[in-house]
Structure formats: structure tokens, C-alpha cells
C-alpha positions in Angstrom: 0.0 -0.1 0.0 1.0 3.6 -0.5 -0.1 5.1 2.8 1.6 8.4 1.9 -0.3 8.8 -1.3 -3.7 7.8 0.3 -3.1 10.3 3.1 -1.9 13.0 0.5 -5.0 12.9 -1.5 -7.2 13.1 1.6 -5.2 15.9 2.9 -5.3 17.7 -0.5 -9.2 17.5 -0.5 -9.8 18.3 3.1 -7.1 20.8 4.2 -8.3 23.9 6.0 -10.6 26.2 3.8 -8.2 29.1 3.3 -5.6 26.6 1.9 -7.9 24.1 0.1 -7.7 23.7 -3.6 -11.3 24.4 -4.5 -10.6 23.3 -8.2 -9.4 19.9 -7.0 -12.5 19.4 -4.8 -14.8 20.4 -7.7 -12.9 18.1 -10.0 -13.1 15.2 -7.5 -16.9 15.6 -7.4 -17.2 15.9 -11.2 -14.3 13.7 -12.6 -13.3 11.4 -9.9 -10.9 9.3 -12.0 -8.8 12.3 -13.2 -8.1 13.2 -9.6 -7.3 9.6 -8.5 -5.0 9.1 -11.5 -2.9 12.2 -10.1 -1.9 10.0 -7.2 0.1 6.7 -7.0 -2.6 4.7 -5.4 -3.4 1.0 -5.4 -6.7 -0.3 -6.8 -7.9 -0.9 -3.2 -6.9 2.7 -2.1 -8.5 4.3 -5.1 -11.8 2.4 -4.5 -11.7 3.3 -0.8 -11.2 7.0 -1.6 -13.8 6.9 -4.4 -16.4 5.3 -2.2 -15.8 7.3 1.0 -15.0 4.0 2.8 -14.3 5.4 6.2 -13.5 2.0 7.8 -11.3 0.8 5.0 -9.2 4.0 5.0 -8.9 3.9 8.8 -7.8 0.3 8.6 -5.2 1.2 6.0 -3.6 3.5 8.6 -4.6 7.0 7.5 -3.7 9.4 10.3 -6.7 9.8 12.7 -6.8 13.6 12.3 -7.0 13.4 8.6 -9.5 10.6 8.8 -11.8 12.9 10.8 -11.5 15.6 8.2 -12.0 13.0 5.4 -15.2 11.7 7.2 -16.6 15.2 7.3 -15.7 15.7 3.6 -17.8 12.4 3.0 -20.8 13.8 4.8 -20.3 12.4 8.3 -22.1 14.9 10.6 -21.4 13.8 14.2 -18.6 12.2 16.2 -20.9 9.3 17.0 -21.5 8.7 13.3 -17.8 8.8 12.7 -17.2 6.2 15.5 -19.8 3.9 14.1 -18.4 4.1 10.5 -14.8 3.4 11.4 -15.7 0.0 12.9 
């Protein structure tokens, strides 16, 4: 696995608003494969990022702080929902 690349794509998509690349986020939402191809991800990693597989990404070892930001990016609203989805 390429944990660095998995973490990097999630960071690039979820970094704090003043530093976030809005064009990348928009492209992710409209042309997912183009964004995924910019990173050296395995098939498993690409699928997890594409699907918003919170549990899968967590099990791959993505840093918990980045995971929480990613979960919010994927629509998780509460800490309780986050805890439930990483199981």
C-alpha cells in the first residue's frame, strides 16, 4: 500500500478552507478518475477514496486527524456517526 499517497489525496481534498484547492475538490466531485490518477494509489486505495470507505481508510492506517477531516468531507455529521463508520 502507498499510505503516503492515500493520506496526501485526503489531505489535499480536506485541508483547511483558506488553503484548500477548490478546483481539486470540484474536479473530484465531477471527474473522480482524473483526480485519482494524479496519485500513486493501489486499486484498493482508489476504491476506498472513491467510495468514501471510512472504515477501509482507517484500517489502511490513514492518520486519525486526517481521517476525521475526510469523514466530514464524505458527509459524516457527528462524532458518534464517525465512530460507528470506522468499525
